[in-house]
C-alpha positions as CSV (number, residue, x, y, z in Angstrom):
1,M,-1.2,-48.0,38.9
2,G,-0.1,-43.9,38.6
3,V,0.7,-43.1,35.0
4,T,4.0,-41.4,35.0
5,T,5.0,-38.8,32.9
6,A,8.3,-37.8,31.7
7,P,10.0,-34.4,32.9
8,K,9.4,-31.6,30.6
9,T,12.7,-30.7,29.2
10,R,13.4,-26.6,28.5
11,R,14.8,-25.7,25.4
12,V,17.8,-23.6,25.2
13,K,18.1,-21.6,22.3
14,R,20.9,-21.6,20.7
15,P,23.4,-18.4,20.7
16,G,22.8,-18.1,16.7
17,R,19.6,-18.0,17.1
18,L,19.3,-15.5,20.1
19,I,21.4,-13.4,18.3
20,A,19.1,-13.5,15.3
21,E,16.2,-12.1,17.4
22,I,18.1,-9.5,19.3
23,I,18.6,-8.3,16.1
24,C,15.3,-8.1,15.3
25,V,13.6,-6.7,17.9
26,V,16.4,-3.9,17.4
27,I,15.4,-3.1,13.8
28,A,12.1,-3.2,15.1
29,G,12.5,-0.2,17.4
30,M,14.6,1.3,15.2
31,V,11.3,0.9,12.7
32,A,8.9,1.8,15.2
33,F,10.8,4.9,16.9
34,P,9.9,7.5,14.0
35,V,5.9,6.1,14.2
36,Y,6.0,7.1,18.1
37,W,7.8,10.2,17.7
38,M,5.3,11.2,15.2
39,V,2.6,10.7,17.6
40,L,4.0,11.7,20.4
41,S,5.0,15.1,18.5
42,A,1.0,15.3,18.2
43,F,0.1,15.1,21.2
44,K,2.7,17.3,22.4
45,P,2.4,20.8,23.6
46,T,4.1,23.5,20.9
47,G,6.7,24.6,23.3
48,Q,7.4,21.0,24.1
49,I,7.8,19.7,20.2
50,Q,11.3,21.9,19.6
51,A,12.4,22.1,22.9
52,E,16.3,22.1,23.6
53,N,16.1,19.3,25.7
54,P,13.1,16.9,24.2
55,R,11.9,14.0,26.2
56,P,10.4,10.8,25.0
57,W,7.1,11.0,26.9
58,T,4.7,14.2,27.5
59,L,2.7,14.9,31.1
60,T,0.3,17.4,29.6
61,P,-0.8,16.1,26.3
62,T,-3.0,18.2,23.9
63,L,-5.9,18.0,20.9
64,E,-5.0,21.4,19.8
65,H,-3.0,20.1,16.8
66,F,-5.5,17.8,15.5
67,E,-8.1,20.7,16.1
68,R,-6.2,22.8,13.8
69,V,-6.0,20.4,11.4
70,L,-9.3,19.0,11.1
71,S,-10.8,22.7,11.2
72,G,-8.1,23.6,8.5
73,E,-9.8,24.6,5.3
74,G,-11.2,21.5,2.7
75,F,-9.2,19.0,5.1
76,A,-12.3,16.9,5.0
77,L,-12.4,16.8,0.9
78,F,-8.7,16.1,0.3
79,F,-9.3,13.2,2.5
80,L,-12.4,12.1,0.6
81,N,-10.1,12.6,-2.5
82,S,-7.5,10.2,-1.2
83,V,-10.0,7.7,-0.4
84,I,-11.2,8.0,-4.0
85,V,-8.0,7.6,-5.5
86,A,-6.8,4.7,-3.1
87,V,-10.0,2.7,-3.5
88,V,-9.9,2.9,-7.1
89,V,-6.9,2.3,-7.5
90,V,-7.3,-0.7,-5.8
91,A,-10.3,-2.3,-7.1
92,L,-8.4,-1.5,-11.0
93,S,-5.4,-3.2,-9.9
94,L,-7.0,-6.0,-8.4
95,L,-9.3,-6.6,-11.4
96,L,-6.8,-5.9,-13.6
97,S,-4.2,-8.0,-12.9
98,F,-6.0,-11.2,-12.3
99,L,-7.8,-11.5,-15.8
100,S,-3.8,-9.8,-17.0
101,A,-2.2,-12.9,-14.7
102,V,-4.8,-15.8,-15.9
103,A,-4.4,-14.9,-19.5
104,L,-0.5,-15.1,-19.4
105,T,-0.7,-18.2,-17.3
106,R,-3.5,-20.0,-18.7
107,F,-3.3,-18.8,-22.7
108,N,-0.6,-19.7,-24.9
109,F,-0.1,-16.7,-27.5
110,K,2.9,-15.5,-29.6
111,G,4.6,-13.1,-27.9
112,R,4.0,-14.3,-24.4
113,T,7.3,-14.4,-22.9
114,V,8.3,-10.7,-24.5
115,L,5.1,-9.4,-23.1
116,L,6.1,-10.4,-19.4
117,V,9.8,-9.4,-19.3
118,M,8.4,-6.4,-20.6
119,V,6.3,-6.5,-17.8
120,L,9.4,-6.9,-15.9
121,V,10.8,-4.0,-16.7
122,A,8.6,-1.7,-16.4
123,Q,8.9,-2.6,-12.8
124,M,12.4,-1.7,-13.0
125,V,12.0,2.4,-14.3
126,P,12.3,4.5,-11.7
127,V,9.7,6.3,-10.8
128,E,11.2,9.9,-11.0
129,A,13.0,9.2,-14.6
130,L,9.0,9.1,-15.8
131,T,7.2,11.9,-13.9
132,I,7.7,14.5,-16.4
133,P,7.0,12.6,-19.5
134,L,3.8,11.2,-17.6
135,F,3.1,14.9,-17.0
136,F,3.2,16.0,-20.4
137,L,1.0,12.7,-21.4
138,M,-1.6,13.6,-18.8
139,R,-2.1,17.0,-20.4
140,S,-2.1,15.9,-23.7
141,V,-4.9,12.7,-22.4
142,G,-6.5,16.0,-20.8
143,D,-7.3,17.1,-24.2
144,V,-9.2,14.1,-25.3
145,A,-10.7,13.3,-21.8
146,P,-10.8,15.8,-19.6
147,A,-11.6,14.0,-16.7
148,F,-8.5,11.6,-17.1
149,G,-5.9,15.0,-17.5
150,T,-4.1,17.1,-15.3
151,N,-5.9,18.6,-11.9
152,H,-8.2,15.9,-12.2
153,L,-8.2,12.5,-10.3
154,G,-8.2,10.4,-13.2
155,S,-4.9,11.3,-13.7
156,L,-3.3,10.1,-10.6
157,I,-5.8,6.9,-10.8
158,L,-4.4,6.2,-13.9
159,V,-0.5,6.7,-13.1
160,H,-1.0,4.9,-9.8
161,L,-2.8,2.6,-12.1
162,A,0.5,2.1,-14.3
163,F,3.1,1.4,-11.5
164,S,0.6,-0.9,-9.6
165,L,0.0,-3.7,-12.7
166,P,3.5,-4.7,-13.6
167,F,4.5,-6.0,-9.8
168,A,0.9,-6.8,-9.3
169,I,0.8,-8.9,-12.3
170,W,4.0,-10.5,-12.1
171,M,3.0,-11.4,-8.4
172,L,0.0,-12.7,-9.3
173,R,1.2,-14.6,-11.5
174,G,3.1,-16.9,-9.8
175,F,-0.4,-17.8,-7.7
176,V,-2.1,-18.8,-10.8
177,A,0.6,-20.8,-11.6
178,A,0.3,-22.9,-8.2
179,V,-2.9,-23.7,-8.8
180,P,-3.0,-27.2,-10.8
181,Q,-4.1,-27.4,-14.2
182,E,-6.0,-30.7,-13.5
183,L,-8.2,-28.6,-11.5
184,E,-9.4,-27.0,-14.0
185,E,-9.7,-29.5,-16.3
186,A,-12.2,-31.7,-13.8
187,S,-14.2,-28.7,-13.8
188,K,-14.9,-29.0,-16.8
189,I,-15.9,-32.6,-16.8
190,D,-18.1,-31.3,-14.1
191,G,-20.0,-29.1,-16.6
192,A,-18.1,-25.9,-15.9
193,S,-17.2,-23.4,-18.5
194,R,-14.2,-21.3,-18.4
195,M,-15.8,-18.5,-16.9
196,R,-17.3,-20.1,-13.9
197,F,-13.8,-21.8,-13.1
198,T,-12.3,-18.6,-13.3
199,W,-14.4,-16.3,-10.7
200,Q,-15.9,-19.5,-8.6
201,I,-12.8,-21.4,-8.3
202,L,-9.4,-19.9,-9.5
203,F,-10.4,-16.0,-8.0
204,P,-10.8,-17.6,-4.5
205,L,-7.8,-19.9,-4.3
206,V,-5.3,-17.1,-5.1
207,A,-7.0,-14.6,-2.9
208,P,-4.2,-14.5,-0.4
209,G,-2.3,-12.8,-3.0
210,L,-4.9,-10.5,-4.2
211,V,-4.7,-9.2,-0.9
212,A,-1.0,-9.0,-0.8
213,I,-1.7,-6.9,-4.1
214,S,-4.3,-5.0,-2.4
215,V,-1.9,-3.9,1.3
216,L,1.0,-2.5,-1.4
217,A,-1.8,-0.4,-4.1
218,F,-3.2,0.8,-1.1
219,I,-0.1,1.9,0.6
220,H,1.5,3.5,-2.8
221,A,-1.6,5.4,-3.5
222,W,-2.8,7.0,0.1
223,N,0.9,8.2,0.5
224,D,1.9,9.3,-2.6
225,F,3.2,13.2,-3.1
226,L,4.8,13.6,-5.7
227,F,2.7,12.5,-8.2
228,A,0.0,14.5,-6.3
229,K,2.3,17.5,-6.6
230,T,3.1,17.2,-10.2
231,F,-0.2,16.1,-11.7
232,I,-2.7,18.5,-9.0
233,I,-0.8,22.1,-9.9
234,S,-4.3,24.6,-9.6
235,N,-7.5,22.9,-8.8
236,T,-7.1,22.7,-4.9
237,E,-10.5,20.9,-5.3
238,N,-8.5,17.8,-5.9
239,Q,-5.6,17.8,-3.7
240,T,-5.1,14.6,-1.5
241,L,-4.0,14.4,2.1
242,P,-0.1,14.5,1.8
243,L,-1.0,18.3,-0.3
244,A,-2.9,19.2,2.8
245,I,-0.4,18.7,5.3
246,L,2.2,20.5,3.3
247,V,0.1,23.9,3.9
248,F,1.6,23.6,7.7
249,F,5.3,23.4,6.2
250,K,6.2,27.1,6.6
251,P,9.5,29.0,4.9
252,E,10.1,30.6,8.4
253,D,7.6,29.0,11.1
254,T,6.7,25.1,10.3
255,D,3.7,24.0,12.3
256,W,5.7,20.8,13.6
257,G,2.3,19.5,15.6
258,A,0.1,20.1,12.7
259,V,2.5,18.4,10.4
260,M,2.5,15.2,13.0
261,A,-1.1,15.3,13.7
262,G,-1.6,15.4,10.3
263,S,0.5,12.5,9.4
264,T,-0.8,10.7,12.3
265,L,-4.2,11.5,10.8
266,M,-3.0,9.8,7.5
267,T,-1.4,7.0,9.2
268,I,-4.9,5.5,10.2
269,P,-6.6,4.3,7.6
270,V,-3.2,2.2,6.6
271,L,-3.6,0.4,9.3
272,V,-7.2,-0.3,9.5
273,F,-7.1,-1.5,6.1
274,F,-3.5,-3.6,7.1
275,I,-6.0,-4.9,10.9
276,L,-8.3,-5.8,8.3
277,V,-6.0,-8.1,5.6
278,Q,-3.3,-9.3,8.2
279,R,-5.0,-12.6,8.5
280,R,-4.9,-13.5,4.6
281,L,-1.8,-11.4,4.0
282,V,0.3,-13.7,6.9
283,S,-0.9,-16.7,5.4
284,V,0.9,-15.6,1.9
285,M,4.0,-15.1,4.5
286,G,3.5,-18.6,5.3
287,G,2.9,-20.1,2.4
288,A,5.9,-18.2,0.3
289,V,8.5,-19.3,3.4
290,K,6.8,-23.0,3.1
291,G,7.4,-22.5,-0.5
């Protein structure tokens, strides 16, 4: 006797969902188009970049702009400086935000609520309003600790860390609070110390939150131009990539090909870092939607 299968019913999309998907595609296209135009201009010959009727393609791609950027004086050093600042900021942000979130969530102490509010308020202050005061502060710090004063990478690391930590602590606090208290009590019964529970049990459980924090901290430190321009004044050896690209901006004749090529090269590490952590980041977003 043959087994009869029910005919597959074709799911009909609702008009509202179809409109929402169309809007999402349009927004995604608007966001992706500047990136596409940047990469396209990096491969276009100089004469085609500023043509009267620019085309969204090129039949004669060239690498001359990349060669000019890579052969520029100090580009490799600027790239290394950006890597150092971004990696140190990410590492310190993960460590300090995790320990701070554990302290604010697992320990009861006087003034904890006030401290949490202060952390949130610190995140609300505009960056531009603090740039000049931070400059004078870093200059004073340089008198005591020269490695963290102006014209040194230490000043950039401290400033980026100060702006990354408030949001990182506030965000990671929710992940730590989501871990049941009973799990810590069970680990104590099994003989695990608080330190062992924190690093061997709690740390892996909040890893998705740490990944999200690392992405935000890396992007903020890697793409920064304002702080790099403000704190690195005369020491060109400690300049970062955004300042290296600034060299190609000239008052009368801006080298747009080199600017676009340098911007494309700056984007590659961010894409690589995002690809490496995308699975963890997707799990964070999925958990947030479910919650």
